[in-house]
N, C-alpha and C positions, 0 to 999 in steps of 0.2 A: 315591622312594618314590610309587607311585600310590595315591590315595585313591579306593576303589572304593565308590560309593553305590549302592544298589538303585535302579533306574530307574522301578519301579512301585509304586503303593500296593496295598494287600490288595484283592482282589476278592471281596467277601462280600455276599450279599444277605439280607433278613430271614429268607427261609425256606430259607437253606443249610444242609445237613445233613452234608456231607462237606468237609473242608478239606485241599487238598494243601499241605505244608509242605516246601519244599526250602531250598537256601542262598540263593542269588542268580545272576542270569545273568551270562554272560561280560562282560569289560570292554566290548567293542565295543558293548553295549546301552546303556550309560551313556555312551559317547561318541558315539553316532549313527552309528558306522561299519559299519553292517549289510552282511551279505552279501546276494546277489541273492535267495536262498532263504530267509532269514530272516524272520521275522514280528515286528512291533513290539509283542510282548505276552508274556506270562508263557509261559515255556518255549518261546519263540519260536525258539530257535536250532536251525538245521536239523541241526545235530550231536548235538543232544539230542532223542532221537527219541520223546519222550512223545505227542507229537501224532500222529506216524506209527503209533503203536500203537492210540491212541484211534479214529483215522481207520480201522484196519484192522477194529478191533471193531465199530464203528457204521456202516461203509460210508458214511462222511459227505462223501467226495470233497472234502476240504479243499484250499483253496489254500495254496502254499508260497512266499510271495513278500512283498514290502513293501506290498502293498495295504491299504486300509482294509476291504475285503471280507474278506480273510484274518483281520484282528483279529476283525471281527463274527461270522463263523463260530465262531470259538473262544468268544467271548463267549456267544453264542445257545446253544452246546452246554452251557456251564458254568449258565446259568441254567435251562436246561430239565430238567437232571439234578440241580440244587440241590447244586452242587459249586463250592466258593469256592477261592482260592488266598491264603495268607499266608506267604511264604517268611520264615525266622526271622532271616536277617542283614539288618541295615539298612544297614551300611557295615563296611568293613575297609581294611587297608592290604596293598599288594602291593610286593615289591622286584621281581618279574617280572610282566609284565602278561599273564597268562593266566587260564584259567579253573579252575584246580586249587583244590580244596577246601583242600589241605595247605598252599598258599601264602598263604592268609589270616592276617593278623596283626591284633593291636589290634582284635577283632571286636566291634562293636557289635550286641546282638541286639533283635529287636522283642518287644514284650510280647503273645505269642501267649496266653497265660491271659487277659489282658485282653480280647483278641478274642473269646475262647470266652464269657465273661461278658457281653459286648455282644450276642453273638448266640446266644441260648439253644436254638436248635434244632440246633446243631451237635453231631452225635453221635459222629462219627469223624474222626480224622486220618490222612492218607495221606503217609507220609514217603517222598521220593523218595531213599531210600538208608537204609543201617541205622546202626548204632552206631560206624562206624569215625571216627577222629579228624577232626574238622571236617565232619562230615556232619550232616544235618538232626536226626537222632535224637540224637546225641551232644550238640548245642548244646541241644536241647530238655531233655534231661536236665539240662545245667547250669541252664537256665533256671528250671525249675521247683523247684530247691532254694530259690530264693528264697521261694517260696511253701510251701515245707515239703511238697510233694507229692513222692510215688515213683510210679515205674510198676510194676505188678504184672503178672507174666508170666502170660499165657492160653494161648499156644500157642508152642513152641519151634521148630516147624516153619516152613521159609522159605515165604512171608514171616511173620517172627514177629509175634505179636498180644500188644499189652499192653492194660491199662486203668490209668485212674487216676480219682481223685475229687476234685472241686472243692467244697468246702464252701460252699453258698450259703444263707443264711437258716435255718441249722440243718439243712439237708437235704444229702445227697451226691448231687451228679449225676455220672453215671458216664460217661467218654469212653473210647472205643476207639483205639487206634492201630494202624496196621499199616505195618511197615518194608518197603516194597515193593524189589526189587531196582533199583538205580539205572537210569536210563534211558539215562545216557551210555555211551558206548563203552568208558571205562575198567573197567567192571564186567564185560566180557566173559570176562576170565579166571576170575574167580570163578565165573561160570556155568559155564564149561568144566568145573570140578572138582565141579560140583554133582551128587550121585548121581542125583537124578531126571532130569536133563539127560543125564547118559550113558547111563541107562536108555532114555530115549526116542530119543536119538540112535542107539544100537544097533538099536533096532526100526526106525527110518526114518533113514537116512544123511542126507537131504535136512532134516532136522530142525534148526533153527540157533538162535542166541541171541535173534533177533527172534521167533521162533516162541514161544520159552520165556517171554519177556516178555508177549507177547500173551495167553497161555495164563494167566500169573499175573495180569496186570492186568484181565482182563475180568470177573473175580468182583467187582470193586472199582469199576470204572468202567462 
């Protein structure tokens, strides 16, 4: 049994307004066995394309390697755009050493609600995946039951948008959540069956799943 700990602490600043919430990086980020094109930072796996989409949207010319410069580029972007990262899984156990969310067991969650209370400027949570089993929204829904908080549906169109209220000092602070299509390759099949994707693909045969995510993400990044 492999004990998989999250290798990074939450990256949040006092003026952070948006919070990226995923699960945790592949096991090699915890063991230090990075690939040549991996970046030793949040969402640094070259096979998780979040930073490729952000790079495309903002024309950042990011490095994809093990250098400190690559890390600093990503930190600078997050700070400039007031975006933080607080993945919801602190640790889990795996029988098979891979990055599958479904392969996680005995999952220990981080207290994301406490982060929201500590950083009152956060207005939006960006889930890097929907409510499928062991996805970030799935775990978040489980987590907020402890606080007797429920998500209220705002828009059922993909990406689905919810909101919830945090009672603080007799006032309700409203937080919006956006369930983005996962940036991992495993979500490509779901994108392929999406009616909007099919429509855009029919109009432009060169349109692909990368383009679809860029189109979706650019509204929120």
